[in-house]
C-alpha positions in Angstrom: 25.5 -16.8 21.1 25.0 -18.8 17.7 22.0 -20.4 19.4 20.3 -17.1 19.6 21.1 -16.3 15.9 19.5 -19.7 14.9 16.7 -18.7 17.1 16.2 -15.2 15.6 17.0 -16.3 12.0 13.7 -18.9 12.6 11.7 -16.1 14.1 12.7 -14.0 10.9 11.8 -16.5 8.6 8.4 -16.9 10.1 7.8 -13.2 10.4 8.4 -12.8 6.8 6.2 -15.6 5.9 3.7 -14.1 8.2 4.0 -10.4 7.0 3.6 -11.7 3.3 0.8 -14.2 3.6 -1.0 -11.1 5.5 -0.2 -8.6 2.8 -1.3 -11.1 -0.3 -4.7 -12.0 1.6 -5.6 -8.1 2.1 -4.5 -7.4 -1.6 -6.8 -10.3 -2.7 -9.5 -9.2 -1.0 -9.8 -5.7 -2.3 -7.6 -5.7 -5.7 -6.5 -2.6 -5.3 -3.2 -1.4 -6.7 -2.7 0.1 -3.0 -2.0 -3.1 -1.5 -0.1 -4.2 -4.6 2.4 -1.7 -3.4 2.1 -2.7 0.2 2.9 -6.2 -1.2 6.2 -5.0 -3.4 7.0 -3.5 -0.1 6.9 -6.3 2.0 8.9 -8.3 -0.8 11.9 -6.0 -1.2 12.0 -5.4 2.4 12.3 -8.8 3.6 14.5 -9.3 0.7 16.8 -6.8 2.0 16.8 -8.2 5.6 18.0 -11.9 4.0 20.2 -10.8 1.4 21.8 -7.8 3.1 21.5 -8.3 6.9 21.3 -11.9 7.3 23.9 -12.4 4.5 26.3 -10.2 6.3 25.5 -12.5 9.4 26.4 -15.4 7.0 29.6 -13.9 5.8 30.9 -13.2 9.1 30.0 -16.8 10.7 31.0 -18.9 7.9 34.3 -17.0 6.9 35.7 -16.1 10.2 38.0 -18.9 9.8 39.0 -18.8 6.3 40.1 -15.3 5.8 41.7 -12.3 7.3 39.6 -10.1 9.8 40.4 -7.1 7.2 39.0 -9.0 4.1 36.4 -10.7 6.1 34.9 -7.1 7.5 35.6 -5.9 3.7 33.2 -9.0 2.1 30.5 -8.4 5.0 30.4 -4.5 4.1 30.2 -5.8 0.2 27.3 -8.2 1.0 25.0 -5.6 2.5 26.1 -3.3 -0.2 24.7 -5.6 -2.7 21.4 -6.0 -0.8 20.9 -2.2 -0.4 19.0 -2.1 -4.1 16.3 -3.8 -2.4 15.8 -1.5 0.2 15.6 1.3 -2.2 13.2 -0.2 -4.3 11.0 -1.0 -0.6 11.2 2.6 0.6 9.6 3.7 -3.2 6.7 1.0 -2.5 6.5 2.3 0.9 5.8 6.1 -0.2 3.5 4.9 -3.1 1.7 3.0 -0.5 1.1 5.9 1.7 0.4 8.0 -1.4 -2.6 5.7 -2.2 -3.6 5.4 1.1 -3.8 8.9 1.7 -6.0 9.3 -1.6 -3.2 10.7 -3.7 -1.8 9.9 -7.3 1.1 8.2 -8.0 3.7 10.7 -10.5 5.5 8.8 -12.7 8.4 11.6 -12.8 8.5 10.9 -9.1 9.6 7.4 -9.5 12.2 8.5 -11.8 14.0 11.4 -9.5 13.6 8.9 -6.5 15.5 5.9 -8.3 17.8 8.6 -10.0 18.9 10.0 -6.5 19.3 7.1 -4.4 21.1 5.0 -7.1 24.0 7.9 -7.2 23.8 7.6 -3.6 24.5 3.8 -3.7 27.4 4.6 -6.1 29.0 6.7 -4.0 28.7 4.9 -0.9 30.2 1.8 -2.7 32.9 3.9 -4.5 34.2 4.7 -0.9 33.3 0.8 0.4 35.0 -0.8 -2.2 37.8 2.0 -2.7 41.6 1.8 -1.4 41.0 4.7 1.0 40.5 4.0 4.8 36.9 4.5 5.9 35.0 3.1 8.4 32.6 1.3 6.0 30.2 0.1 9.1 29.7 3.1 10.6 29.1 4.9 6.8 26.5 1.9 6.1 24.9 2.3 9.5 24.6 5.9 9.4 23.0 5.8 5.6 20.5 3.5 6.6 19.3 5.0 9.8 19.8 8.7 8.3 17.5 7.3 4.8 15.2 5.1 6.6 14.0 7.7 9.2 13.4 10.4 6.3 11.4 8.1 4.2 9.3 6.9 7.0 8.8 10.2 7.8 7.6 11.1 4.6 5.3 8.1 4.4 4.0 8.8 8.0 3.3 12.5 7.0 1.6 11.5 3.5 -1.0 9.3 5.5 -1.3 11.5 8.4 -2.4 14.3 6.2 -4.6 12.8 3.4 -4.7 15.0 -0.1 -8.3 16.2 -1.1 -10.8 13.4 -1.3 -11.5 10.6 0.9 -8.4 8.6 2.1 -9.3 4.3 2.1 -8.9 4.6 5.9 -10.6 6.4 8.8 -9.4 9.3 10.6 -8.6 7.4 13.8 -6.7 4.7 11.7 -4.5 7.5 10.3 -3.4 8.7 13.5 -2.4 5.3 14.7 -0.6 4.0 11.3 1.2 7.5 10.8 3.1 7.7 14.2 3.5 4.0 14.9 5.0 3.5 11.5 7.7 6.3 12.5 8.2 5.2 15.6 8.6 1.8 14.8 11.4 2.6 12.8 13.3 4.6 15.2 12.9 1.6 17.5 14.9 -0.2 14.7 17.5 2.7 14.6 18.2 2.7 18.4 19.8 -0.4 18.8 21.8 0.3 15.2 22.9 3.7 16.4 24.8 1.9 19.3 25.9 -0.7 17.7 29.7 -1.1 17.0 30.5 -4.7 17.1 28.0 -5.8 20.1 26.6 -9.2 19.2 23.4 -8.7 21.3 22.7 -5.6 19.6 22.6 -6.9 16.7 20.1 -9.8 18.0 17.8 -6.9 18.7 18.0 -5.2 15.9 17.4 -8.0 13.4 14.6 -8.9 15.8 12.9 -5.7 15.9 13.6 -5.3 11.8 11.6 -8.2 11.1 8.8 -7.7 13.8 8.6 -4.1 12.5 7.9 -4.5 9.4 4.7 -6.5 9.9 3.1 -4.1 11.7 1.1 -2.6 8.4 -0.4 -6.2 7.1 -1.1 -7.3 10.9 -3.3 -4.2 11.5 -4.9 -3.8 8.2 -6.0 -7.0 8.6 -7.0 -7.0 12.3 -6.7 -3.5 13.7 -8.8 -1.1 11.2 -11.7 -1.3 9.3 -11.4 -0.4 5.5 -14.1 1.9 4.1 -14.2 -0.3 0.9 -14.9 -3.3 3.5 -17.6 -1.7 5.2 -19.4 -0.9 1.6 -19.7 -4.1 0.8 -21.2 -5.5 3.8 -23.7 -3.1 3.9 -26.1 -4.5 0.6 -26.6 -7.8 2.2 -26.7 -7.4 5.9 -29.7 -7.6 7.5 -29.6 -4.3 9.4 -33.3 -4.8 10.8 -33.1 -8.0 11.8 -29.8 -6.8 13.8 -31.7 -3.8 15.4 -34.3 -6.4 16.3 -32.0 -8.8 18.2 -30.1 -6.1 19.8 -32.7 -3.3 20.7 -31.1 -0.6 18.5 -33.1 2.6 18.0 -33.8 4.0 14.8 -31.5 6.8 15.0 -28.9 4.0 16.5 -29.5 2.4 13.1 -28.5 5.6 11.1 -25.2 5.6 12.7 -24.4 2.0 12.4 -25.4 2.4 8.7 -22.7 5.2 8.5 -20.3 3.2 10.2 -20.5 0.4 7.8 -19.9 3.2 5.2 -17.1 4.0 6.2 -17.7 7.3 7.8 -15.7 8.7 10.9 -17.5 10.1 13.8 -16.8 13.8 12.5 -18.3 12.6 9.2 -21.2 11.1 10.4 -22.0 14.5 12.8 -21.7 16.0 9.8 -24.3 14.0 7.4 -26.7 13.5 10.3 -26.8 17.0 11.6 -26.1 16.2 15.3 -23.1 17.1 16.9 -19.8 15.1 17.4 -20.3 14.4 21.3 -23.9 12.9 20.4 -22.2 10.4 17.5 -20.0 9.3 20.2 -22.8 8.8 22.6 -24.4 6.8 19.8 -21.8 4.7 19.1 -20.8 4.0 23.0 -24.6 2.8 23.3 -24.4 0.4 20.5 -21.2 -0.9 21.7 -22.8 -1.6 25.1 -25.7 -3.5 23.2 -24.2 -5.4 21.2 -21.3 -6.3 23.2 -18.4 -5.2 20.9 -15.6 -3.3 21.7 -14.9 -1.6 18.4 -16.2 -0.5 14.4 -14.3 -3.9 13.4 -16.1 -6.1 16.0 -19.6 -4.4 15.0 -19.1 -5.4 11.4 -18.2 -8.8 12.2 -21.2 -9.3 14.5 -23.3 -7.6 11.5 -21.7 -10.0 9.1 -22.3 -13.2 11.8 -25.9 -12.7 11.7 -25.8 -12.7 8.0 -24.2 -16.2 7.8 -26.6 -17.6 10.2 
């Protein structure tokens, strides 16, 4: 079983590197505070992963033959307790990212009350864990992680799914994917933890789900979505006329392509061009067939590749 932990540790390190590299890449591309919040979230969530989760594993593995079982359990609980502040900051960065992605403004008072509330909870948790009274500390920390994580991920998913007035940074169809996926990923992480008591195989599953799940946002934002700001940067330099001649695109289809490049959703395109939503979908389908692509990202990449030729 130690071999499994060594393997999962290597995978955890690889996923951490991938998540931070992808987030840094997207932040450098857009130079937006929104993606800085995402980068901070990645840094703090993975810091908790290694300091809190893997720290607990290291304590139990390295000290099991040195200290008594009671002291070993206490040291492991304290190890993960010291990692919880990183988790709290990660939750804060996730909420700030969701606010920015949905077009909302960040409020300084929210940050203050968020930190006051969460560190008050951590202080109370630490009192019970380090106190002399007999508590099931593992159960206490486990329930804290599950309840608070589901709560904050639900808030983040809600903020992304229901944007504020104004234009969010992502398309409607991306919001409908990211918001439920974000909460579902956290739910999947919590399932093995909910049933965990001392089973090593459940611990391995949880750790793998934790590190893999937290790569979803940077991976999807880099490869699965088309951000409006990215599209806007491309329209000024892409030779659309040459593109239309190459793929036999009609003038009306060209209008649709132009609005796709401007980051508009199908509904927004229908309103701007005064055509029905189904007509926009029909045009988009024909454009995909003619250009041999399957989504908006590939369409923009096709336009950019033509520009580089």
